[in-house]
VOKOLPA-420268 format. One record per residue (C-alpha): z, y, x. Coordinates in Angstrom, 3 decimals. Layout:
BEGIN
R        c3        c2        c1
R         Z         Y         X
...
# end
This chain:
BEGIN
R        c3        c2        c1
R    -0.122    -0.093     0.070
R    -0.545     3.398     1.134
R     2.272     5.567     1.948
R     2.561     9.466     2.803
R     4.836    12.322     4.112
R     5.766    15.056     2.028
R     4.745    18.120     3.985
R     5.036    21.704     3.231
R     2.669    24.212     4.306
R     3.664    27.579     5.397
R     0.960    30.029     5.261
R     0.751    32.862     7.981
R    -1.318    35.098     9.685
R    -2.943    33.155    12.692
R    -1.981    34.876    15.690
R    -5.035    34.347    17.766
R    -5.767    36.525    20.913
R    -8.086    39.543    21.233
R   -11.517    37.879    21.938
R   -11.680    38.850    25.502
R   -15.404    37.393    26.699
R   -14.652    34.525    29.369
R   -17.224    35.020    31.791
R   -20.097    32.195    32.047
R   -19.529    29.437    34.417
R   -15.815    29.449    34.607
R   -15.079    27.712    31.197
R   -16.125    23.945    30.020
R   -15.000    22.541    26.853
R   -16.219    18.816    25.876
R   -15.249    16.532    22.834
R   -14.701    13.121    24.376
R   -14.334     9.951    21.862
R   -10.671    10.764    21.206
R    -9.624    13.868    22.963
R   -11.006    17.311    23.786
R   -11.120    18.280    27.401
R   -10.869    21.952    28.344
R   -11.462    22.768    32.348
R   -11.304    26.492    33.786
R   -11.740    27.538    37.315
R    -8.913    28.810    38.718
R   -10.751    31.248    40.583
R   -10.873    32.994    37.014
R    -7.771    31.787    35.712
R    -5.346    32.189    38.444
R    -3.042    29.771    39.948
R    -0.509    29.865    37.177
R    -2.525    29.499    33.917
R    -1.092    28.603    30.590
R    -2.365    27.418    26.942
R    -1.164    28.135    23.888
R    -1.546    25.805    20.888
R    -2.385    27.857    17.397
R    -2.488    26.736    13.771
R    -1.489    28.633    10.532
R     2.090    28.758    11.404
R     2.230    30.309    14.559
R     1.479    30.185    18.251
R     2.952    27.499    20.284
R     3.348    27.547    24.263
R     2.259    24.226    25.595
R     5.194    23.552    27.955
R     5.464    20.424    29.988
R     8.120    19.025    27.388
R     5.964    20.310    24.192
R     2.979    18.769    25.778
R     4.062    15.309    26.111
R     5.540    15.388    22.597
R     2.583    16.935    20.673
R    -0.387    15.112    22.459
R    -1.489    17.733    25.004
R    -1.940    17.131    29.037
R    -2.333    20.009    31.385
R    -3.161    19.445    34.943
R    -3.785    21.988    37.582
R    -5.896    21.017    40.475
R    -5.617    23.177    43.367
R    -7.969    21.430    45.574
R   -10.430    20.892    43.180
R   -10.221    24.619    41.787
R    -9.779    23.944    38.286
R    -7.082    23.734    35.421
R    -7.711    20.886    32.851
R    -6.435    20.484    29.275
R    -6.633    17.372    27.227
R    -5.831    17.350    23.575
R    -5.471    14.431    21.631
R    -7.712    14.559    18.358
R    -4.105    13.981    16.289
R    -2.381    16.626    18.560
R     0.410    18.832    16.594
R    -1.540    21.851    15.821
R    -5.170    20.533    15.257
R    -6.969    20.998    11.909
R    -7.825    17.524    10.871
R   -10.450    16.930     8.296
R   -10.265    13.280     6.877
R    -9.862    11.930    10.516
R   -13.468    12.982    10.855
R   -13.483    16.532    11.859
R   -11.082    18.115    14.306
R   -10.915    21.927    14.949
R    -8.705    23.233    17.942
R    -7.647    26.639    18.435
R    -5.779    27.665    21.776
R    -5.159    30.907    23.842
R    -5.811    30.707    27.614
R    -3.707    33.124    29.373
R    -4.933    34.037    33.039
R    -3.913    36.809    35.583
R    -5.948    39.250    36.884
R    -4.770    41.624    39.588
R    -1.192    40.808    38.420
R    -1.943    41.775    34.787
R    -1.715    39.116    32.120
R    -5.020    38.670    30.291
R    -5.228    36.387    27.316
R    -8.504    34.665    25.845
R    -9.186    32.691    22.481
R   -10.717    29.486    22.687
R   -11.913    27.257    19.618
R   -13.465    23.852    19.643
R   -14.857    21.743    16.713
R   -15.025    17.879    17.399
R   -15.885    14.478    15.788
R   -15.261    10.969    17.172
R   -18.483     9.258    18.444
R   -16.616     6.017    17.619
R   -15.120     4.486    14.559
R   -11.347     4.414    14.269
R    -9.880     0.781    15.024
R    -7.113    -0.468    12.877
R    -4.826     0.184    15.711
R    -5.384     2.562    18.516
R    -3.388     2.909    21.772
R    -3.540     5.660    24.042
R    -1.980     5.850    27.743
R    -2.060     9.537    28.798
R    -0.817    10.740    32.020
R     2.450    11.972    30.432
R     2.630    10.173    26.827
R     1.993     7.378    24.816
R     0.099     7.504    21.639
R    -0.172     4.765    18.786
R    -1.948     5.307    15.627
R    -2.706     2.986    12.699
R    -4.375     2.859     9.310
R    -1.887     3.859     6.747
R    -3.187     1.207     4.460
R    -1.089    -1.731     5.601
R    -1.622    -5.382     4.711
R     0.623    -7.929     5.557
R    -0.897   -10.008     8.288
R    -0.516   -13.827     8.519
R     1.516   -13.541    11.762
R     4.470   -11.943     9.877
R     7.837   -13.989    10.488
R    10.720   -14.329     8.612
R    12.971   -13.518    11.622
R    11.098   -10.299    11.199
R    12.608    -9.416     7.802
R    15.664   -11.089     8.719
R    16.277    -8.795    11.587
R    15.814    -5.698     9.642
R    18.108    -6.798     6.739
R    21.608    -5.412     8.487
R    19.416    -2.059     9.056
R    18.564    -1.849     5.331
R    22.225    -2.647     4.297
R    23.542     0.145     6.030
R    20.858     2.432     5.552
R    20.826     5.297     2.764
R    19.525     4.302    -0.515
R    17.246     7.431    -0.277
R    13.567     7.387     0.476
R    13.932     8.878     3.979
R    11.836     7.365     6.432
R    13.604     6.179     9.548
R    12.887     4.798    12.628
R    14.577     1.757    14.851
R    13.829     1.209    18.280
R    14.003    -2.241    20.200
R    14.465    -2.202    23.987
R    14.128    -5.741    26.009
R    15.188    -7.576    22.525
R    18.075    -5.391    21.840
R    17.512    -3.211    18.493
R    19.132     0.257    18.452
R    20.744     2.247    15.806
R    17.832     3.446    13.395
R    17.597     7.393    13.112
R    15.528     9.740    10.846
R    12.535    11.012    11.721
R    13.490    14.486    12.152
R    16.325    13.263    14.442
R    13.772    11.427    16.452
R    11.493    14.544    16.629
R    14.496    16.357    18.127
R    14.759    13.691    21.095
R    10.655    14.072    21.779
R     9.057    11.884    19.866
R     6.218    12.723    17.595
R     5.245    11.410    14.154
R     2.488    12.383    11.819
R     0.790    10.903     8.939
R    -2.733    11.948     8.468
R    -5.104    11.356     5.601
R    -5.605     7.685     6.596
R    -3.440     7.112     9.722
R     0.340     6.922    10.831
R     0.645     8.502    14.367
R     3.580     7.592    16.751
R     3.644     9.481    20.130
R     6.273     9.147    22.745
R     6.678    10.808    26.376
R     7.234     8.517    29.400
R    10.600     7.723    30.511
R    12.416     8.272    27.202
R    15.856     6.390    26.511
R    14.551     3.816    24.055
R    11.344     2.751    26.129
R    11.683     0.463    28.840
R    10.039    -0.867    32.060
R     8.948    -4.326    33.112
R     6.528    -6.232    35.019
R     3.816    -8.328    33.970
R     2.130   -10.563    36.216
R     3.459    -8.314    38.956
R     2.218    -4.920    37.259
R     4.435    -2.131    36.294
R     4.408    -1.805    32.799
R     6.053     0.813    30.311
R     6.760     0.122    26.578
R     8.297     1.601    23.701
R     8.601    -0.436    20.418
R     9.437     1.768    17.212
R     9.577     0.277    13.701
R     9.049     2.737    10.946
R    10.476     1.880     7.423
R    11.185     3.143     4.312
R    12.921     1.736     0.889
R    10.957     3.068    -2.150
R    13.219     1.530    -4.879
R    12.728    -2.264    -4.614
R     9.928    -2.116    -2.305
R    10.550    -1.683     1.471
R     7.645    -0.370     3.771
R     7.854    -1.076     7.387
R     5.238    -0.226    10.088
R     5.783    -1.905    13.547
R     4.401     0.437    16.378
R     4.304    -0.836    19.772
R     2.767     0.964    22.775
R     2.226    -0.542    26.238
R     0.740     1.005    29.247
R     0.356    -0.229    32.824
R     1.981     2.118    35.252
R     0.139     0.998    38.330
R    -0.426     4.062    40.458
R    -3.516     2.488    42.512
R    -3.987     1.509    45.941
R    -6.846     1.450    48.674
R    -8.243    -0.697    50.992
R   -10.510    -0.480    54.381
R   -13.768    -1.151    52.445
R   -13.575     2.270    51.025
R   -12.444     1.406    47.506
R    -9.591     2.754    45.179
R    -8.070     0.126    43.071
R    -6.292    -0.047    39.985
R    -4.874    -2.965    37.613
R    -3.664    -3.871    34.347
R    -2.079    -7.041    32.830
R    -5.053    -8.575    30.890
R    -3.294    -9.057    27.483
R    -0.553    -6.397    26.816
R    -1.915    -6.779    23.067
R    -2.458   -10.659    21.406
R    -6.270   -11.591    21.412
R    -7.656   -14.909    20.657
R   -10.692   -14.207    22.807
R   -11.511   -12.482    26.132
R   -11.057    -9.102    25.841
R   -13.748    -6.271    26.131
R   -13.595    -3.977    29.068
R   -14.877    -0.499    29.724
R   -14.193     1.564    32.486
R   -15.500     4.948    33.905
R   -14.622     8.158    35.491
R   -13.724    11.261    33.755
R   -13.770     9.924    30.320
R   -17.285     8.344    30.765
R   -17.697     4.783    29.007
R   -19.380     2.034    31.073
R   -19.278    -1.268    29.897
R   -18.858    -3.881    32.321
R   -22.700    -4.820    33.540
R   -23.381    -1.046    34.142
R   -20.155    -0.425    35.622
R   -21.118    -3.176    38.390
R   -24.683    -1.370    38.615
R   -22.526     1.637    39.837
R   -20.483     0.044    42.569
R   -17.656    -0.831    40.325
R   -15.899    -4.099    40.930
R   -14.206    -5.538    37.764
R   -12.616    -8.646    38.253
R   -10.029   -11.120    36.203
R    -7.402   -12.901    38.108
R    -4.092   -14.551    37.293
R    -4.044   -12.987    33.873
R    -4.828    -9.354    35.462
R    -7.715    -7.111    35.230
R    -8.561    -5.593    38.885
R   -10.806    -2.685    38.821
R   -12.166    -1.304    42.179
R   -13.989     1.733    42.606
R   -15.864     2.934    45.687
R   -14.960     6.059    47.228
R   -18.521     7.555    46.504
R   -18.552     6.722    43.134
R   -20.146     9.318    41.159
R   -17.442    11.601    39.190
R   -14.887    11.160    41.880
R   -13.890    14.070    44.028
R   -13.526    14.222    47.521
R   -11.359    16.776    49.342
R   -10.875    17.707    53.070
R    -7.176    18.384    54.195
R    -5.520    20.028    57.427
R    -2.305    19.085    58.435
R    -2.094    18.431    62.402
R    -5.610    17.138    62.053
R    -8.581    16.802    59.630
R    -7.949    14.219    56.815
R    -9.652    13.459    53.428
R    -8.413    12.310    50.153
R   -10.098    10.904    46.949
R    -9.101    12.033    43.400
R   -10.423     9.769    40.302
R    -9.719    10.245    36.901
R   -10.013     6.990    35.613
R   -10.738     5.657    32.059
R    -9.876     2.106    31.104
R   -10.798     1.147    27.703
R    -9.920    -2.641    26.354
R   -10.669    -4.459    23.060
R    -8.049    -6.907    21.561
R    -8.840    -8.999    18.653
R    -5.923   -10.866    17.279
R    -5.660   -14.079    14.855
R    -6.256   -11.904    11.653
R    -9.482   -10.497    13.377
R    -7.640    -7.211    13.930
R    -8.811    -5.137    16.433
R    -6.683    -3.204    18.860
R    -8.327    -0.493    21.159
R    -6.278     0.315    24.016
R    -7.332     3.697    26.307
R    -5.509     4.456    29.420
R    -6.175     7.639    31.328
R    -5.024     7.679    35.034
R    -5.359    10.023    37.959
R    -5.721     7.693    41.082
R    -5.060     9.585    44.508
R    -5.776     7.944    47.795
R    -3.190     9.160    50.661
R    -4.648    10.991    53.468
R    -7.416     9.630    55.597
R    -8.362    10.579    58.863
R   -11.683    12.077    58.971
R   -13.559    12.501    62.546
R   -16.065    15.208    63.361
R   -18.198    14.490    66.487
R   -20.479    16.136    68.879
R   -23.509    14.846    70.562
R   -24.947    16.354    73.687
R   -28.604    16.545    72.965
R   -29.387    18.869    75.859
R   -32.607    18.034    77.921
R   -32.223    19.398    81.412
R   -35.979    20.641    81.760
R   -35.671    22.670    78.648
R   -32.607    24.692    80.372
R   -30.851    24.985    77.078
R   -27.583    23.655    75.911
R   -28.337    21.708    72.543
R   -24.961    20.710    70.878
R   -24.867    18.842    67.736
R   -21.722    18.921    65.559
R   -21.970    16.146    62.737
R   -20.230    14.650    59.800
R   -19.042    17.816    58.572
R   -18.066    17.655    54.858
R   -19.511    19.305    51.963
R   -16.154    21.369    51.474
R   -15.709    22.205    55.175
R   -17.921    25.562    56.229
R   -18.447    26.495    59.969
R   -16.711    30.176    60.384
R   -17.260    30.991    63.950
R   -17.873    29.504    67.325
R   -15.844    30.198    70.828
R   -17.922    29.811    73.834
R   -16.423    29.923    77.008
R   -13.645    31.917    75.628
R   -15.597    34.662    73.709
R   -15.661    34.439    69.792
R   -18.604    35.051    67.560
R   -18.941    34.913    63.651
R   -21.531    32.676    62.343
R   -24.390    32.897    61.768
R   -25.012    34.881    64.739
R   -26.695    38.277    65.142
R   -30.519    38.265    65.415
R   -30.453    39.948    68.707
R   -28.409    37.026    70.299
R   -29.667    34.577    72.679
R   -27.792    31.794    71.125
R   -29.003    30.194    67.569
R   -27.168    27.658    65.368
R   -28.854    25.560    62.543
R   -27.422    23.821    59.718
R   -28.701    20.654    58.146
R   -27.809    18.682    55.092
R   -27.462    14.879    55.819
R   -27.978    12.093    53.364
R   -24.387    11.230    53.392
R   -23.099    13.945    51.638
R   -22.264    15.711    54.703
R   -23.962    18.227    56.948
R   -24.276    19.428    60.402
R   -24.804    22.227    63.107
R   -26.933    22.541    66.196
R   -26.022    24.990    68.446
R   -28.433    26.232    71.379
R   -27.424    28.061    74.248
R   -29.479    29.004    77.541
R   -28.258    27.707    80.703
R   -29.248    31.518    82.223
R   -27.104    33.215    79.697
R   -24.273    35.048    81.199
R   -21.795    33.440    79.034
R   -22.523    29.832    80.686
R   -20.304    29.175    83.555
R   -22.245    28.323    86.573
R   -21.153    26.079    89.760
R   -22.894    24.925    92.687
R   -21.859    21.854    94.571
R   -22.701    22.121    98.029
R   -21.866    18.276    98.783
R   -24.294    17.035    95.790
R   -26.723    19.985    96.262
R   -26.557    20.524    92.296
R   -25.758    23.251    90.073
R   -23.094    22.690    87.115
R   -23.527    24.393    84.119
R   -20.427    24.202    81.610
R   -20.177    25.321    77.948
R   -16.558    25.217    76.380
R   -17.105    25.046    72.611
R   -14.146    25.628    70.028
R   -15.622    25.413    66.388
R   -13.385    27.095    63.745
R   -14.155    25.628    60.480
R   -12.486    26.551    56.898
R   -11.861    23.981    54.203
R   -12.408    25.340    50.715
R    -9.059    26.472    48.811
R    -6.948    26.225    52.035
R    -6.073    29.144    54.185
R    -5.445    27.030    57.357
R    -8.514    26.202    59.541
R    -9.419    23.621    61.604
R   -10.641    23.711    65.443
R   -13.194    21.109    66.821
R   -13.248    21.386    70.463
R   -16.132    20.406    72.953
R   -16.933    20.689    76.355
R   -20.409    20.029    77.623
R   -21.287    19.931    81.299
R   -25.077    19.816    82.396
R   -26.078    19.611    86.089
R   -29.445    20.709    87.667
R   -30.616    19.061    90.969
R   -32.849    21.835    91.794
R   -30.941    24.948    93.405
R   -34.130    26.790    93.560
R   -34.761    29.891    95.724
R   -34.427    33.296    94.087
R   -37.389    34.282    92.047
R   -38.809    38.192    92.384
R   -40.535    39.614    89.752
R   -43.089    42.307    91.073
R   -45.150    44.964    89.680
R   -47.673    47.442    91.000
R   -47.456    51.277    90.804
R   -49.800    54.063    92.220
R   -47.267    54.753    94.628
R   -46.445    51.218    95.736
R   -44.893    47.990    94.832
R   -41.522    47.396    93.039
R   -39.497    44.174    92.945
R   -36.694    42.815    90.762
R   -34.304    39.908    91.238
R   -31.982    38.741    88.585
R   -28.638    37.368    90.460
R   -27.626    33.591    89.819
R   -24.359    32.383    91.126
R   -26.030    30.472    93.700
R   -27.999    33.245    95.236
R   -25.559    33.227    97.707
R   -26.903    30.270    99.456
R   -30.029    32.212   100.666
R   -30.916    35.444   102.898
R   -33.273    37.852   102.098
R   -35.371    39.799   104.635
R   -38.693    41.824   105.460
R   -40.209    40.355   108.404
R   -37.441    39.013   110.879
R   -35.061    41.795   109.397
R   -32.517    40.995   106.940
R   -32.833    43.518   103.752
R   -29.703    45.774   103.736
R   -29.210    49.282   102.796
R   -29.513    50.388   106.249
R   -33.265    48.790   106.683
R   -34.116    50.041   103.344
R   -33.141    54.015   104.596
R   -34.760    53.371   108.063
R   -37.973    52.302   106.329
R   -38.341    54.632   103.519
R   -37.470    51.851   101.045
R   -35.736    52.576    97.559
R   -32.876    49.662    97.293
R   -30.352    49.169    94.382
R   -28.259    46.219    94.180
R   -25.204    45.695    91.440
R   -23.792    42.560    90.039
R   -26.584    41.587    87.813
R   -29.749    42.412    89.896
R   -31.327    43.648    93.047
R   -34.129    46.518    92.872
R   -36.494    47.227    95.624
R   -39.180    50.051    95.334
R   -41.580    49.879    98.578
R   -43.604    52.861    98.843
R   -47.423    52.474   100.007
R   -47.969    52.692   103.941
R   -44.346    52.053   104.496
R   -43.422    49.409   107.135
R   -44.194    45.623   105.994
R   -47.511    46.254   104.416
R   -50.431    44.609   105.115
R   -54.051    45.747   104.091
R   -57.402    43.981   102.875
R   -60.601    44.885   101.832
R   -60.622    48.584   102.559
R   -63.576    50.238   101.398
R   -64.098    54.008   100.608
R   -63.779    52.800    96.552
R   -60.225    51.466    97.568
R   -58.237    48.708    99.307
R   -55.872    45.919    98.586
R   -52.216    45.971   100.008
R   -49.895    43.090    99.567
R   -46.083    42.975   100.615
R   -43.995    40.022   101.471
R   -40.369    39.120   101.220
R   -38.939    36.619   102.837
R   -36.094    34.044   101.138
R   -34.527    31.738   103.574
R   -31.705    29.335   103.258
R   -29.463    29.967   105.924
R   -27.904    26.487   105.839
R   -31.272    24.449   105.889
R   -33.614    27.223   107.288
R   -36.083    26.500   104.615
R   -38.193    29.528   103.814
R   -39.704    31.008   100.477
R   -41.642    33.712   100.198
R   -42.247    36.364    97.508
R   -45.805    38.217    97.930
R   -47.313    40.711    95.650
R   -50.809    41.886    96.237
R   -51.890    45.157    94.267
R   -55.450    47.259    94.627
R   -54.905    51.072    95.380
R   -57.371    54.002    95.661
R   -57.041    56.305    98.478
R   -59.215    59.594    99.160
R   -58.194    59.586   102.897
R   -56.007    56.970   104.972
R   -55.352    55.874   108.348
R   -54.033    52.123   108.922
R   -53.515    50.009   111.788
R   -53.146    46.495   111.109
R   -51.108    43.778   113.016
R   -54.022    42.457   115.073
R   -54.590    46.456   116.607
R   -57.400    47.284   114.395
R   -57.755    50.887   113.475
R   -59.053    51.896   110.048
R   -59.863    55.237   109.148
R   -61.230    56.786   105.761
R   -61.429    60.660   106.231
R   -62.930    63.512   104.026
R   -65.715    65.366   106.054
R   -66.865    67.863   103.548
R   -65.207    70.759   105.090
R   -65.753    69.800   108.514
R   -69.524    69.268   108.523
R   -72.500    72.082   107.683
R   -73.432    71.939   104.035
R   -76.242    69.205   103.466
R   -74.691    67.286   106.351
R   -74.100    63.674   106.297
R   -70.847    61.770   107.012
R   -73.005    58.844   107.961
R   -74.127    60.975   110.962
R   -70.664    60.838   112.595
R   -69.514    58.673   115.247
R   -66.120    58.066   117.466
R   -66.364    59.181   121.445
R   -68.338    56.336   121.776
R   -71.411    57.239   119.483
R   -71.984    53.577   119.399
R   -68.990    53.105   117.105
R   -70.440    54.747   113.788
R   -68.932    54.683   110.347
R   -68.716    51.255   108.875
R   -69.312    53.055   105.185
R   -69.932    56.645   104.201
R   -70.915    58.378   101.351
R   -71.810    62.425   100.567
R   -68.221    63.513   101.852
R   -66.327    60.813   103.518
R   -66.762    58.083   106.195
R   -64.811    54.874   106.999
R   -64.327    54.034   110.455
R   -62.690    50.464   111.501
R   -62.225    49.459   115.404
R   -59.740    48.119   117.541
R   -57.744    50.883   118.761
R   -58.460    50.402   122.424
R   -62.237    50.718   122.001
R   -64.818    53.142   120.926
R   -63.501    55.620   123.740
R   -60.082    55.800   122.505
R   -57.630    57.201   125.173
R   -53.906    56.128   125.802
R   -50.868    57.932   126.596
R   -47.664    56.129   127.212
R   -44.670    58.146   126.264
R   -41.110    57.206   126.264
R   -40.887    55.758   123.244
R   -44.377    55.312   122.076
R   -48.086    54.829   123.016
R   -50.371    57.219   122.036
R   -54.105    56.477   121.195
R   -56.384    59.478   120.801
R   -60.119    59.373   119.809
R   -62.184    61.869   118.023
R   -65.070    62.123   115.237
R   -68.002    63.626   116.287
R   -70.568    65.136   114.440
R   -73.730    66.360   116.083
R   -75.881    68.967   114.712
R   -78.472    71.675   116.148
R   -77.094    75.094   116.046
R   -78.182    78.444   117.988
R   -77.715    78.422   121.362
R   -76.217    75.040   123.248
R   -73.265    75.010   121.108
R   -72.025    71.778   119.637
R   -69.093    71.536   117.352
R   -66.476    68.558   117.453
R   -64.209    67.434   114.848
R   -60.964    65.659   115.927
R   -58.988    63.865   112.956
R   -55.498    63.769   113.016
R   -52.959    60.961   112.093
R   -50.210    59.162   112.948
R   -49.353    55.199   113.059
R   -46.313    53.284   113.717
R   -46.377    49.750   113.763
R   -44.660    47.856   116.668
R   -45.723    50.560   119.106
R   -45.865    54.397   118.152
R   -49.799    55.372   117.754
R   -50.811    59.089   117.222
R   -54.286    59.574   115.869
R   -55.321    63.336   116.743
R   -57.718    65.190   114.659
R   -59.056    68.813   115.969
R   -61.671    71.130   115.735
R   -63.029    72.857   118.637
R   -66.034    74.721   119.687
R   -67.923    74.526   123.027
R   -67.132    78.081   123.540
R   -63.454    77.103   123.541
R   -63.081    76.842   127.371
R   -59.543    77.247   127.040
R   -58.713    74.130   125.108
R   -58.814    70.723   126.405
R   -60.209    68.055   123.839
R   -57.438    65.933   124.663
R   -54.793    68.620   124.047
R   -53.355    68.379   120.737
R   -53.788    71.223   118.718
R   -51.444    69.743   115.688
R   -48.791    67.326   115.931
R   -48.078    64.431   113.346
R   -47.416    65.823   109.879
R   -44.108    64.942   107.846
R   -46.214    62.067   106.006
R   -47.842    60.472   109.128
R   -49.973    58.005   107.609
R   -51.998    60.836   105.478
R   -54.449    62.641   107.847
R   -54.575    66.622   107.561
R   -57.529    68.151   106.922
R   -59.212    70.329   109.989
R   -62.047    72.257   109.167
R   -64.337    74.568   111.390
R   -64.972    77.985   110.313
R   -66.987    78.003   107.316
R   -69.840    80.283   107.375
R   -72.092    81.405   110.243
R   -70.967    84.951   109.929
R   -67.342    84.316   110.713
R   -68.618    81.991   112.987
R   -70.135    84.722   114.715
R   -66.761    86.796   114.857
R   -64.611    84.082   115.362
R   -66.581    81.941   118.432
R   -63.782    82.217   120.741
R   -61.280    81.090   118.336
R   -59.640    78.193   116.307
R   -58.614    78.088   112.810
R   -57.132    75.097   111.240
R   -56.562    74.334   107.674
R   -53.213    72.494   107.091
R   -50.976    71.200   104.387
R   -48.079    73.577   103.953
R   -45.458    70.907   104.469
R   -46.910    70.021   107.817
R   -45.563    73.268   109.163
R   -41.903    72.013   108.918
R   -42.572    69.144   111.313
R   -40.022    68.894   114.262
R   -42.959    68.799   116.570
R   -44.463    72.121   115.676
R   -42.082    74.600   117.233
R   -43.440    74.104   120.710
R   -46.646    75.563   119.219
R   -46.115    79.054   117.957
R   -48.558    79.461   114.797
R   -48.888    82.391   112.930
R   -49.840    82.408   109.252
R   -51.959    84.957   108.069
R   -53.050    86.530   104.521
R   -56.342    87.460   105.749
R   -57.160    83.518   105.992
R   -54.848    81.926   103.045
R   -54.447    78.393   103.975
R   -55.350    78.709   107.465
R   -53.766    79.069   110.950
R   -54.542    80.886   113.944
R   -53.231    80.064   117.572
R   -51.522    82.587   119.392
R   -53.593    85.542   120.732
R   -56.624    84.600   118.557
R   -55.504    86.931   115.600
R   -55.123    89.951   117.293
R   -58.393    89.486   119.196
R   -59.837    88.646   115.892
R   -58.903    91.736   114.172
R   -59.859    93.892   117.429
R   -63.280    92.772   117.506
R   -63.957    92.856   113.867
R   -62.795    95.948   112.013
R   -64.034    94.486   108.827
R   -61.080    92.105   108.789
R   -58.817    94.702   108.787
# end
């Protein structure tokens, strides 16, 4: 027969929160077979979120005690970053329409910047499966039994069951109040009214078609035992009422496996339950899954689950990588991992009367902390001269934040200007990796030379800083990579040409001290550079050497009127092995005039004769003192002579510190009378011995000037010939036959050798110099010049 509770409905204004909008993506609500699941991100809700249940009678905070009494379970998972609420379809404040439509109303209280904000949540659900005559739910914090309210006495009712109830009925009230009597380990306890049982944390409810009983775990009236070695908690309640001459009695039993789970070395988390917590005539049907998912036995095995029956016990093994499980990293003196599984287990029993009992168990299984190892792999290829270091087996919830290289910190990702690179890659086993590349020659790399082994050691000490999601404590992974190169190569210069000479650059390396740098036989020092006119700078990073053209050490080839090729050589000598390497740079140059002497004693002269020969004259008609030594090449204004210094009529003068070779360039042209003009070109050369090449101009009428007497000493730029010109017009030549005019560059007047020859500069002839006595006589003989 049917029975029902008398219920008074108190109407009130629903106290729903103002509808603040919940951002998209932080809230997930889902209707499952027998409950509503709500999950909220802690990044939105804060670390201390709370829920209120709402119905027409008011707002009820879901505290820990109230949740177990009224059919709610609230779990905060800080490492998963979410808070989860599960609400039974028969929870206290759910609007129930014929056990078919269930509507939930909640308030979610979150904290933003210390301020409490409340959001209204509403969801309507319908069961996807029909109700069994008896259903038992083992939640994480309570046990719930619901049975059909239309009760029929089954054939298994024993006379002793009624006899046990007789003393209770004899002393119970004659009223029709419903009462409950608990049995604990075969011992009957004194009955109590339902109202009294509710004050002790029990829940009773009568819906349109079902009687619901709910008990938190650990109640005084429940008891724990072991069945086949599995811990089980059980509560046995008998609800009864005497209606005149009829007694209505409902037996409610909830039995739940309390096994906490275990793990093995195969990569499985395991859980077990007695196979027959409730009577069943046949083998029970088993459904297993994660997060409320229902997988029948064959499907579960396809997903890697192992479901076994052994010694009247059901064993469930779930692989660590099962879909729906959670893996988290943890740092506590090392790097660890653990796994969390929200197990859903369903078992169907059918008794002798073909009455079905559906048992549903929710359990959260957590493995202990398991060591997790990262690894580094040295993938460096010596020929590439780049450190390549692979960091692997990095879990999904760990990210690389920074890298310390030989004590210097660098944030990840590196700046684009950095010579280092780091590449992240996703791996098939739900991990990722990082590949770090650092060139050997980067200043941050430690380089050490081993003289004994004749190798260079390159060392890179790496400290990876990795951050774990939702944890403030970083994890550090250390690696030290050493590479060695057997090739201790000589210093390598970079060289470049310019209009004024050749420049060399050498980037210093730690092992450069094994080598000596010289120019010829002389070590390259700042004193040597100053002596030869080089420009030298040397610091901890590099050496720079600028070698002006025509300074000591140059060699010349292919000299023509169009230009020439000069090269400069630097010697690099290993002072221990005497091994010598050379750094040679060859450059083309252009010069209008030049005088150069090669190491084999060959003199080469290019001279501009445009002001030294008559208009229309040809430089090709010139010669040296030996008229057989004509120019090798000539154009309209210039002539090129190349000859041994001690040939072609050259005269030699031995000085204290030098040897002077003197010759003259002659140009023969018929003029009035017997006069013959002679051009002497002046220059200086210094290589090994001191050579002075003289240029002068004279007239056959200058009987006071000896052709061998120098009329102008070497200029301040000794390798650049001075222009020396005869009188430029026949009219002037007529007045100046006994005199000599020389056109010189102004800087030559400051040469130390000039004071011995007193020269006067006159504004009458800009750019010309006149020898002593010549100016006064010229002015006297030629009044026009005054």
